[in-house]
C-alpha atoms as a printed R data frame, in Angstrom:
    type eleno elety resid chain resno       x       y       z
1   ATOM     1    CA   MET     A     1  82.576 108.956 128.099
2   ATOM     2    CA   PHE     A     2  83.639 111.884 130.867
3   ATOM     3    CA   GLU     A     3  86.300 111.317 133.298
4   ATOM     4    CA   GLU     A     4  84.627 112.428 136.395
5   ATOM     5    CA   ASN     A     5  82.305 109.461 135.288
6   ATOM     6    CA   VAL     A     6  84.766 106.869 135.351
7   ATOM     7    CA   GLN     A     7  84.998 106.673 139.589
8   ATOM     8    CA   ARG     A     8  81.185 106.421 140.054
9   ATOM     9    CA   ILE     A     9  80.714 103.707 137.352
10  ATOM    10    CA   ARG     A    10  84.037 101.961 138.839
11  ATOM    11    CA   ASP     A    11  82.506 101.937 142.095
12  ATOM    12    CA   ILE     A    12  79.125 100.440 141.644
13  ATOM    13    CA   ASN     A    13  81.748  97.132 140.151
14  ATOM    14    CA   CYS     A    14  80.628  97.725 136.442
15  ATOM    15    CA   ILE     A    15  84.125  95.456 135.246
16  ATOM    16    CA   GLU     A    16  82.543  92.001 136.992
17  ATOM    17    CA   THR     A    17  79.592  92.899 135.438
18  ATOM    18    CA   ILE     A    18  80.367  93.966 132.093
19  ATOM    19    CA   ILE     A    19  83.522  91.079 131.871
20  ATOM    20    CA   PRO     A    20  80.830  88.243 130.764
21  ATOM    21    CA   TYR     A    21  79.926  89.294 127.924
22  ATOM    22    CA   LEU     A    22  83.346  89.694 126.589
23  ATOM    23    CA   GLY     A    23  81.983  85.656 125.635
24  ATOM    24    CA   SER     A    24  78.794  86.839 124.030
25  ATOM    25    CA   ASP     A    25  78.131  85.210 120.512
26  ATOM    26    CA   ASP     A    26  77.153  88.692 119.219
27  ATOM    27    CA   ASN     A    27  80.111  90.554 117.975
28  ATOM    28    CA   ARG     A    28  77.993  94.161 118.976
29  ATOM    29    CA   ILE     A    29  77.660  93.364 122.063
30  ATOM    30    CA   ARG     A    30  81.274  92.209 123.092
31  ATOM    31    CA   LEU     A    31  82.588  95.355 121.293
32  ATOM    32    CA   LEU     A    32  80.563  97.876 123.257
33  ATOM    33    CA   SER     A    33  81.521  95.733 126.278
34  ATOM    34    CA   LEU     A    34  85.482  95.924 125.329
35  ATOM    35    CA   ALA     A    35  84.776  99.571 124.688
36  ATOM    36    CA   VAL     A    36  83.498  99.825 127.842
37  ATOM    37    CA   LEU     A    37  85.565  97.977 129.966
38  ATOM    38    CA   SER     A    38  88.905  99.715 127.878
39  ATOM    39    CA   ASN     A    39  87.586 103.294 129.526
40  ATOM    40    CA   ILE     A    40  86.933 102.149 132.818
41  ATOM    41    CA   ALA     A    41  89.820  99.669 133.859
42  ATOM    42    CA   ASN     A    42  93.273 100.315 134.800
43  ATOM    43    CA   GLU     A    43  96.461  98.560 133.078
44  ATOM    44    CA   SER     A    44  96.740  95.902 136.001
45  ATOM    45    CA   GLU     A    45  92.779  94.944 135.379
46  ATOM    46    CA   ILE     A    46  93.106  95.021 131.627
47  ATOM    47    CA   GLN     A    47  95.842  92.362 131.330
48  ATOM    48    CA   THR     A    48  92.934  89.977 132.172
49  ATOM    49    CA   LEU     A    49  91.332  90.666 128.661
50  ATOM    50    CA   LYS     A    50  94.938  89.878 126.774
51  ATOM    51    CA   SER     A    51  93.540  86.553 125.971
52  ATOM    52    CA   ASN     A    52  90.476  87.856 124.402
53  ATOM    53    CA   ASP     A    53  91.878  88.944 120.873
54  ATOM    54    CA   GLY     A    54  89.220  87.867 118.810
55  ATOM    55    CA   ILE     A    55  87.320  90.721 119.471
56  ATOM    56    CA   THR     A    56  90.172  92.921 118.432
57  ATOM    57    CA   LYS     A    57  90.088  91.492 115.009
58  ATOM    58    CA   TYR     A    58  86.540  92.459 114.866
59  ATOM    59    CA   VAL     A    59  87.647  95.804 115.507
60  ATOM    60    CA   VAL     A    60  90.047  95.442 112.764
61  ATOM    61    CA   TRP     A    61  87.727  94.311 110.242
62  ATOM    62    CA   ALA     A    62  85.066  96.968 111.479
63  ATOM    63    CA   VAL     A    63  87.414  99.544 110.612
64  ATOM    64    CA   SER     A    64  87.944  98.457 107.016
65  ATOM    65    CA   MET     A    65  84.402  97.793 106.154
66  ATOM    66    CA   ALA     A    66  83.335 101.782 106.777
67  ATOM    67    CA   LEU     A    67  85.773 104.649 105.298
68  ATOM    68    CA   LYS     A    68  83.856 106.764 107.301
69  ATOM    69    CA   THR     A    69  83.613 105.605 110.550
70  ATOM    70    CA   GLU     A    70  84.023 107.136 113.664
71  ATOM    71    CA   CYS     A    71  87.191 106.232 115.886
72  ATOM    72    CA   ASP     A    72  85.727 106.620 119.425
73  ATOM    73    CA   VAL     A    73  85.789 102.536 120.166
74  ATOM    74    CA   VAL     A    74  89.377 102.140 118.926
75  ATOM    75    CA   LYS     A    75  90.787 105.018 120.902
76  ATOM    76    CA   GLN     A    76  89.231 103.981 123.749
77  ATOM    77    CA   MET     A    77  90.730 100.520 123.323
78  ATOM    78    CA   ALA     A    78  94.158 102.570 122.791
79  ATOM    79    CA   ARG     A    79  94.054 103.981 126.522
80  ATOM    80    CA   ASN     A    80  95.646 100.999 128.070
81  ATOM    81    CA   ASP     A    81  98.981  99.474 126.252
82  ATOM    82    CA   SER     A    82  98.212  95.729 126.030
83  ATOM    83    CA   ASN     A    83  95.019  96.992 123.804
84  ATOM    84    CA   LYS     A    84  97.398  99.063 121.550
85  ATOM    85    CA   ARG     A    85  99.522  96.543 120.652
86  ATOM    86    CA   LEU     A    86  96.943  94.089 119.564
87  ATOM    87    CA   LEU     A    87  95.226  96.935 117.310
88  ATOM    88    CA   VAL     A    88  99.166  97.026 116.066
89  ATOM    89    CA   GLN     A    89  99.642  93.672 115.641
90  ATOM    90    CA   GLN     A    90  95.973  93.069 113.839
91  ATOM    91    CA   GLY     A    91  97.116  95.846 111.029
92  ATOM    92    CA   VAL     A    92  95.128  98.607 112.362
93  ATOM    93    CA   VAL     A    93  97.482 101.473 111.460
94  ATOM    94    CA   PRO     A    94  97.439 100.846 107.514
95  ATOM    95    CA   LEU     A    95  93.974 100.510 107.619
96  ATOM    96    CA   LEU     A    96  93.532 104.050 109.524
97  ATOM    97    CA   VAL     A    97  96.202 105.685 107.364
98  ATOM    98    CA   MET     A    98  94.186 104.657 104.508
99  ATOM    99    CA   ILE     A    99  91.056 105.804 105.736
100 ATOM   100    CA   ALA     A   100  92.327 109.210 106.682
101 ATOM   101    CA   GLU     A   101  93.708 109.504 102.993
102 ATOM   102    CA   GLN     A   102  90.097 108.966 101.739
103 ATOM   103    CA   GLY     A   103  88.551 111.378 104.165
104 ATOM   104    CA   GLU     A   104  86.098 113.967 102.491
105 ATOM   105    CA   THR     A   105  86.331 116.469 105.605
106 ATOM   106    CA   GLU     A   106  88.814 118.110 107.276
107 ATOM   107    CA   GLU     A   107  87.254 117.112 110.670
108 ATOM   108    CA   GLN     A   108  87.463 113.278 109.669
109 ATOM   109    CA   TYR     A   109  90.874 113.751 108.957
110 ATOM   110    CA   ALA     A   110  91.858 115.287 112.239
111 ATOM   111    CA   GLN     A   111  89.592 112.713 113.985
112 ATOM   112    CA   LEU     A   112  91.499 110.077 111.566
113 ATOM   113    CA   SER     A   113  94.722 111.419 112.681
114 ATOM   114    CA   GLU     A   114  94.200 111.637 116.785
115 ATOM   115    CA   CYS     A   115  93.212 108.136 116.661
116 ATOM   116    CA   LEU     A   116  96.527 107.197 115.063
117 ATOM   117    CA   GLN     A   117  98.449 109.329 117.602
118 ATOM   118    CA   GLU     A   118  96.468 107.613 120.379
119 ATOM   119    CA   ILE     A   119  97.556 104.310 118.989
120 ATOM   120    CA   THR     A   120 101.500 104.777 118.302
121 ATOM   121    CA   THR     A   121 102.822 107.360 120.611
122 ATOM   122    CA   GLU     A   122 103.884 107.163 123.885
123 ATOM   123    CA   GLU     A   123 101.977 107.661 127.164
124 ATOM   124    CA   SER     A   124 103.497 110.964 129.005
125 ATOM   125    CA   ASN     A   125 103.793 108.580 132.095
126 ATOM   126    CA   GLY     A   126 106.751 106.740 130.459
127 ATOM   127    CA   LYS     A   127 104.976 103.644 129.279
128 ATOM   128    CA   GLN     A   128 106.253 101.460 126.547
129 ATOM   129    CA   SER     A   129 105.340 102.963 123.006
130 ATOM   130    CA   ILE     A   130 104.205 101.138 120.090
131 ATOM   131    CA   SER     A   131 108.144 100.201 118.157
132 ATOM   132    CA   ASP     A   132 108.600 101.810 114.744
133 ATOM   133    CA   GLU     A   133 109.107  98.034 113.736
134 ATOM   134    CA   GLU     A   134 105.510  96.892 114.849
135 ATOM   135    CA   SER     A   135 103.707 100.119 113.322
136 ATOM   136    CA   SER     A   136 105.176 100.286 109.972
137 ATOM   137    CA   LEU     A   137 103.187  97.021 108.510
138 ATOM   138    CA   ASP     A   138 102.032  97.738 105.156
139 ATOM   139    CA   GLY     A   139  98.933  96.191 102.856
140 ATOM   140    CA   ILE     A   140  98.964  93.994  99.844
141 ATOM   141    CA   LYS     A   141  97.317  95.028  96.679
142 ATOM   142    CA   LEU     A   142  96.427  92.594  94.429
143 ATOM   143    CA   LEU     A   143  94.700  93.287  90.506
144 ATOM   144    CA   SER     A   144  93.186  90.974  88.693
145 ATOM   145    CA   TRP     A   145  91.974  91.549  85.063
146 ATOM   146    CA   ASN     A   146  90.734  89.902  82.199
147 ATOM   147    CA   ILE     A   147  92.957  92.046  79.235
148 ATOM   148    CA   ASP     A   148  91.126  90.938  76.318
149 ATOM   149    CA   GLY     A   149  94.238  89.958  74.084
150 ATOM   150    CA   LEU     A   150  91.678  88.756  71.904
151 ATOM   151    CA   SER     A   151  90.753  92.348  70.699
152 ATOM   152    CA   GLU     A   152  92.593  94.317  68.737
153 ATOM   153    CA   ASP     A   153  90.895  97.619  69.830
154 ATOM   154    CA   SER     A   154  92.921  99.920  71.966
155 ATOM   155    CA   ILE     A   155  95.306  97.136  72.973
156 ATOM   156    CA   LYS     A   156  97.875 100.191  74.292
157 ATOM   157    CA   GLU     A   157  95.270 101.840  75.846
158 ATOM   158    CA   ARG     A   158  94.049  98.491  78.190
159 ATOM   159    CA   THR     A   159  97.541  98.221  79.733
160 ATOM   160    CA   SER     A   160  96.940 100.501  82.706
161 ATOM   161    CA   ALA     A   161  99.602 101.945  84.722
162 ATOM   162    CA   GLU     A   162  98.702 100.429  87.939
163 ATOM   163    CA   ARG     A   163 101.584  99.288  90.104
164 ATOM   164    CA   PRO     A   164 100.127  96.507  92.790
165 ATOM   165    CA   ASP     A   165 102.304  94.087  94.308
166 ATOM   166    CA   VAL     A   166 100.591  91.103  92.121
167 ATOM   167    CA   VAL     A   167  98.856  90.957  88.934
168 ATOM   168    CA   PHE     A   168  96.791  88.355  87.597
169 ATOM   169    CA   LEU     A   169  96.088  88.404  83.940
170 ATOM   170    CA   GLN     A   170  94.009  86.787  81.475
171 ATOM   171    CA   GLU     A   171  93.517  86.350  78.039
172 ATOM   172    CA   VAL     A   172  96.854  87.542  77.606
173 ATOM   173    CA   ILE     A   173  98.864  87.248  73.749
174 ATOM   174    CA   LEU     A   174 102.105  87.308  72.846
175 ATOM   175    CA   GLU     A   175 101.646  91.325  71.679
176 ATOM   176    CA   THR     A   176 100.241  92.097  75.306
177 ATOM   177    CA   LEU     A   177 103.055  90.397  76.945
178 ATOM   178    CA   GLU     A   178 105.977  91.769  74.816
179 ATOM   179    CA   MET     A   179 104.432  95.394  75.548
180 ATOM   180    CA   LEU     A   180 103.565  94.759  79.408
181 ATOM   181    CA   SER     A   181 107.196  93.540  79.597
182 ATOM   182    CA   ARG     A   182 108.877  96.774  78.123
183 ATOM   183    CA   LYS     A   183 106.759  99.135  80.552
184 ATOM   184    CA   CYS     A   184 107.362  96.763  83.610
185 ATOM   185    CA   LEU     A   185 110.498  95.950  84.115
186 ATOM   186    CA   ASP     A   186 110.017  96.378  87.610
187 ATOM   187    CA   TYR     A   187 108.198  92.877  87.478
188 ATOM   188    CA   THR     A   188 108.840  89.115  87.031
189 ATOM   189    CA   PHE     A   189 106.255  87.286  84.731
190 ATOM   190    CA   MET     A   190 105.261  83.960  84.640
191 ATOM   191    CA   GLU     A   191 102.878  82.673  82.146
192 ATOM   192    CA   SER     A   192 100.908  79.601  81.586
193 ATOM   193    CA   GLY     A   193 101.936  79.186  78.090
194 ATOM   194    CA   VAL     A   194 102.453  81.289  74.743
195 ATOM   195    CA   GLU     A   195 100.191  79.600  72.112
196 ATOM   196    CA   CYS     A   196  96.990  80.882  71.691
197 ATOM   197    CA   TYR     A   197  95.970  83.121  74.759
198 ATOM   198    CA   PHE     A   198  97.025  82.257  78.433
199 ATOM   199    CA   THR     A   199  96.874  83.368  81.668
200 ATOM   200    CA   VAL     A   200  99.747  85.542  83.288
201 ATOM   201    CA   ILE     A   201 101.294  86.286  87.119
202 ATOM   202    CA   MET     A   202 103.093  89.372  87.822
203 ATOM   203    CA   VAL     A   203 104.789  89.912  90.917
204 ATOM   204    CA   LYS     A   204 106.621  93.377  91.662
205 ATOM   205    CA   GLN     A   205 110.291  92.549  92.391
206 ATOM   206    CA   ASN     A   206 110.882  94.893  95.017
207 ATOM   207    CA   SER     A   207 107.860  93.095  97.493
208 ATOM   208    CA   VAL     A   208 107.542  89.375  96.127
209 ATOM   209    CA   GLN     A   209 110.064  86.564  96.370
210 ATOM   210    CA   VAL     A   210 109.035  83.863  94.452
211 ATOM   211    CA   THR     A   211 110.426  79.819  95.522
212 ATOM   212    CA   ASP     A   212 108.152  78.243  92.827
213 ATOM   213    CA   SER     A   213 105.853  78.246  89.999
214 ATOM   214    CA   LYS     A   214 103.732  75.759  88.419
215 ATOM   215    CA   ILE     A   215 101.017  75.303  85.702
216 ATOM   216    CA   ILE     A   216  98.344  72.619  86.109
217 ATOM   217    CA   PRO     A   217  96.420  71.649  83.143
218 ATOM   218    CA   PHE     A   218  92.730  71.204  82.896
219 ATOM   219    CA   THR     A   219  92.889  67.875  81.184
220 ATOM   220    CA   SER     A   220  89.063  67.803  80.257
221 ATOM   221    CA   SER     A   221  89.090  71.273  78.724
222 ATOM   222    CA   LYS     A   222  87.904  71.913  74.978
223 ATOM   223    CA   GLN     A   223  89.886  75.469  75.543
224 ATOM   224    CA   GLY     A   224  92.821  74.614  76.810
225 ATOM   225    CA   ARG     A   225  92.618  76.230  80.273
226 ATOM   226    CA   THR     A   226  94.934  75.920  83.448
227 ATOM   227    CA   LEU     A   227  95.681  76.535  86.350
228 ATOM   228    CA   GLN     A   228  98.706  78.317  87.605
229 ATOM   229    CA   ARG     A   229 100.364  78.511  90.841
230 ATOM   230    CA   VAL     A   230 103.020  80.892  92.537
231 ATOM   231    CA   GLU     A   231 104.401  80.019  96.122
232 ATOM   232    CA   CYS     A   232 106.105  83.138  97.029
233 ATOM   233    CA   THR     A   233 106.513  85.807 100.335
234 ATOM   234    CA   ILE     A   234 104.960  88.975  99.940
235 ATOM   235    CA   LYS     A   235 106.711  91.407 102.354
236 ATOM   236    CA   GLY     A   236 107.448  88.639 104.446
237 ATOM   237    CA   LEU     A   237 103.980  86.871 104.508
238 ATOM   238    CA   PRO     A   238 104.344  83.363 102.943
239 ATOM   239    CA   CYS     A   239 101.483  82.922 100.001
240 ATOM   240    CA   LEU     A   240 100.529  81.068  97.393
241 ATOM   241    CA   LEU     A   241  99.087  82.836  94.516
242 ATOM   242    CA   MET     A   242  96.671  81.175  92.180
243 ATOM   243    CA   THR     A   243  94.839  82.266  88.735
244 ATOM   244    CA   SER     A   244  92.542  80.894  86.142
245 ATOM   245    CA   HIS     A   245  90.686  81.393  83.361
246 ATOM   246    CA   LEU     A   246  87.639  79.184  83.729
247 ATOM   247    CA   GLU     A   247  85.965  77.054  80.813
248 ATOM   248    CA   SER     A   248  83.796  80.049  78.693
249 ATOM   249    CA   MET     A   249  80.331  80.040  77.871
250 ATOM   250    CA   LYS     A   250  76.962  78.559  78.914
251 ATOM   251    CA   ALA     A   251  77.293  75.494  77.350
252 ATOM   252    CA   ASN     A   252  80.236  74.609  78.991
253 ATOM   253    CA   SER     A   253  78.880  74.889  82.656
254 ATOM   254    CA   ASP     A   254  79.286  71.580  83.996
255 ATOM   255    CA   GLU     A   255  83.110  71.548  82.551
256 ATOM   256    CA   ARG     A   256  83.482  75.134  84.498
257 ATOM   257    CA   LYS     A   257  82.548  73.745  87.921
258 ATOM   258    CA   HIS     A   258  84.797  71.087  87.684
259 ATOM   259    CA   GLN     A   259  87.544  73.226  87.036
260 ATOM   260    CA   MET     A   260  86.606  75.342  89.927
261 ATOM   261    CA   LYS     A   261  86.195  72.148  92.178
262 ATOM   262    CA   ARG     A   262  89.796  71.369  91.225
263 ATOM   263    CA   ALA     A   263  90.818  74.755  91.814
264 ATOM   264    CA   LEU     A   264  89.062  74.837  95.248
265 ATOM   265    CA   HIS     A   265  90.647  71.799  96.344
266 ATOM   266    CA   HIS     A   266  94.416  73.347  95.780
267 ATOM   267    CA   VAL     A   267  93.128  76.391  97.937
268 ATOM   268    CA   VAL     A   268  91.952  74.129 100.692
269 ATOM   269    CA   ASN     A   269  94.816  71.681 100.865
270 ATOM   270    CA   ALA     A   270  97.377  74.513 100.534
271 ATOM   271    CA   SER     A   271 100.377  74.385 103.431
272 ATOM   272    CA   ARG     A   272  98.760  75.882 106.382
273 ATOM   273    CA   ASP     A   273 101.324  78.427 107.121
274 ATOM   274    CA   ARG     A   274 100.425  80.431 103.944
275 ATOM   275    CA   THR     A   275  97.800  82.808 102.963
276 ATOM   276    CA   VAL     A   276  96.364  81.592  99.492
277 ATOM   277    CA   LEU     A   277  94.607  84.471  97.324
278 ATOM   278    CA   PHE     A   278  92.986  82.682  94.038
279 ATOM   279    CA   GLY     A   279  91.472  85.451  91.614
280 ATOM   280    CA   GLY     A   280  90.606  85.430  88.257
281 ATOM   281    CA   ASP     A   281  88.328  85.360  85.273
282 ATOM   282    CA   PHE     A   282  86.207  82.513  86.402
283 ATOM   283    CA   ASN     A   283  83.050  83.123  84.138
284 ATOM   284    CA   VAL     A   284  80.953  81.607  86.726
285 ATOM   285    CA   LYS     A   285  77.613  82.237  88.062
286 ATOM   286    CA   ASP     A   286  76.445  82.206  91.582
287 ATOM   287    CA   ARG     A   287  74.006  79.684  90.657
288 ATOM   288    CA   GLU     A   288  76.816  77.459  89.830
289 ATOM   289    CA   ILE     A   289  78.651  77.993  93.002
290 ATOM   290    CA   ARG     A   290  75.605  76.980  94.787
291 ATOM   291    CA   GLU     A   291  75.470  73.864  92.508
292 ATOM   292    CA   ILE     A   292  79.236  72.842  93.824
293 ATOM   293    CA   LYS     A   293  77.753  73.247  97.385
294 ATOM   294    CA   GLY     A   294  79.259  76.510  97.838
295 ATOM   295    CA   LEU     A   295  82.648  77.754  98.692
296 ATOM   296    CA   PRO     A   296  84.493  75.425 100.986
297 ATOM   297    CA   LYS     A   297  84.730  76.528 104.879
298 ATOM   298    CA   GLY     A   298  87.712  78.742 105.385
299 ATOM   299    CA   VAL     A   299  87.436  80.060 101.946
300 ATOM   300    CA   TYR     A   300  86.339  83.343 101.608
301 ATOM   301    CA   ASP     A   301  84.998  85.397  98.408
302 ATOM   302    CA   ILE     A   302  86.667  89.220  99.249
303 ATOM   303    CA   TRP     A   303  83.557  91.046  97.455
304 ATOM   304    CA   ILE     A   304  81.719  89.729 100.172
305 ATOM   305    CA   GLU     A   305  84.080  90.094 102.984
306 ATOM   306    CA   THR     A   306  84.481  94.020 102.271
307 ATOM   307    CA   GLY     A   307  80.938  94.606 102.289
308 ATOM   308    CA   ARG     A   308  78.927  93.249  99.193
309 ATOM   309    CA   ASN     A   309  79.065  97.005  97.726
310 ATOM   310    CA   LYS     A   310  76.760  96.771  94.811
311 ATOM   311    CA   GLU     A   311  79.134  99.673  92.685
312 ATOM   312    CA   THR     A   312  81.658  96.815  92.481
313 ATOM   313    CA   GLN     A   313  79.411  93.484  92.140
314 ATOM   314    CA   PHE     A   314  79.665  92.784  88.516
315 ATOM   315    CA   THR     A   315  82.695  92.776  86.834
316 ATOM   316    CA   TRP     A   316  80.890  92.186  83.256
317 ATOM   317    CA   ASP     A   317  78.261  94.827  83.180
318 ATOM   318    CA   THR     A   318  77.226  95.860  79.760
319 ATOM   319    CA   SER     A   319  75.352  98.476  80.258
320 ATOM   320    CA   ILE     A   320  78.258 100.581  81.386
321 ATOM   321    CA   ASN     A   321  81.285  98.724  79.684
322 ATOM   322    CA   THR     A   322  81.190  99.006  76.299
323 ATOM   323    CA   ASN     A   323  84.246  97.200  75.411
324 ATOM   324    CA   LEU     A   324  81.994  94.367  73.617
325 ATOM   325    CA   GLN     A   325  79.576  95.735  71.244
326 ATOM   326    CA   LEU     A   326  75.434  93.773  71.387
327 ATOM   327    CA   ALA     A   327  73.225  93.685  68.902
328 ATOM   328    CA   GLU     A   328  71.607  97.274  68.276
329 ATOM   329    CA   ASN     A   329  68.298  95.405  69.201
330 ATOM   330    CA   GLN     A   330  69.237  93.886  72.294
331 ATOM   331    CA   ASP     A   331  67.269  95.358  75.061
332 ATOM   332    CA   PHE     A   332  68.717  93.074  77.594
333 ATOM   333    CA   LYS     A   333  72.137  94.389  79.231
334 ATOM   334    CA   PRO     A   334  73.971  91.589  80.886
335 ATOM   335    CA   LYS     A   335  75.306  91.977  84.250
336 ATOM   336    CA   ILE     A   336  77.306  89.164  85.792
337 ATOM   337    CA   ARG     A   337  79.898  88.460  88.313
338 ATOM   338    CA   PHE     A   338  82.669  86.629  86.314
339 ATOM   339    CA   ASP     A   339  85.708  88.059  88.204
340 ATOM   340    CA   ARG     A   340  86.396  86.994  91.830
341 ATOM   341    CA   ILE     A   341  89.117  87.059  94.329
342 ATOM   342    CA   TYR     A   342  89.149  84.446  96.856
343 ATOM   343    CA   MET     A   343  91.304  84.097 100.086
344 ATOM   344    CA   ARG     A   344  92.203  81.565 102.542
345 ATOM   345    CA   HIS     A   345  93.975  82.104 105.921
346 ATOM   346    CA   PRO     A   346  96.889  80.507 107.337
347 ATOM   347    CA   LYS     A   347  96.528  78.287 110.448
348 ATOM   348    CA   GLN     A   348  98.468  80.281 112.970
349 ATOM   349    CA   THR     A   349 100.000  83.612 112.148
350 ATOM   350    CA   THR     A   350  98.923  87.671 112.102
351 ATOM   351    CA   LEU     A   351  96.241  87.530 109.573
352 ATOM   352    CA   TYR     A   352  95.663  89.955 106.742
353 ATOM   353    CA   LEU     A   353  92.179  90.677 106.266
354 ATOM   354    CA   PRO     A   354  91.122  92.212 103.057
355 ATOM   355    CA   CYS     A   355  89.801  95.688 103.229
356 ATOM   356    CA   ARG     A   356  89.086  96.868  99.886
357 ATOM   357    CA   PHE     A   357  87.627  96.008  96.668
358 ATOM   358    CA   SER     A   358  87.308  97.997  93.562
359 ATOM   359    CA   LEU     A   359  86.712  98.041  90.266
360 ATOM   360    CA   LEU     A   360  89.545 100.014  88.106
361 ATOM   361    CA   VAL     A   361  88.468  99.927  84.456
362 ATOM   362    CA   LYS     A   362  85.089 100.342  83.297
363 ATOM   363    CA   LYS     A   363  85.305 101.682  80.106
């Protein structure tokens, strides 16, 4: 908006007209209303909007969904110190840094840098700036991987050099556990067993502090499956980590659904001061999720929350992943989203919002 038009818009009482639209059920209308108000309202007037932080959360979510986004709305919001603080509190700074790093053009990078500067630097009139502590928020990286330990092919090559904060592993055997332990000296390992194959949760020692670890057996499982739980703090955020390798094969659908319902019960009933992250190789199909009446209220599928990217939909895609050989005369190439990550937010705290879901090992 041109600066010379701001006073003209204020003169026709646009602020009073636009404020009711902040309560719209349509986030796009709320977002547009906030962007306009942030551009024309002064600091004292913007104080009346501080209680409307739901739309600020939506802005942060929208930024995380679009790596090619333009930052005009965020920049307009950041004209006011009150909005700056809300944006930082909702985690926009690390998201913008990530987007800047992935920008495809110099113009995109320059625009994002300008947006970050607008949010984090002190205004020339001496108003209070965002503190270094507030702007140093960092994200959490989580990797879930069925490491296929039962296959003897290329075991060493399948133990990648990824260094996330948390790793959920399925189908681990003693050989791969020992190999990973030698390679990853900066991680703490918690395994669900040491017989046949099992699950493992790895946490990075410099960012995760573990307070409790439990193994919950699925007593009706014919394949020795369990639910693994770890209570911890990740970069200051209280969390419950959960992983499982649910019952395999089509014939065991009923048992698999039973295990999923039990696991989701733990997700829903976890302490309300913790963020819950539940991921693994669930062997589940969308139809089976519908048959258990879907995910409980407040439990979110990270792939869906990050935009349903078709390129990352199928975690078992035999048309591109050749780690398992099918019959030579088999024309049908199965594509299934076996591996999933679910999330439940805590009741009262600054929320960590999922910003990216990607597949790292496809071959």
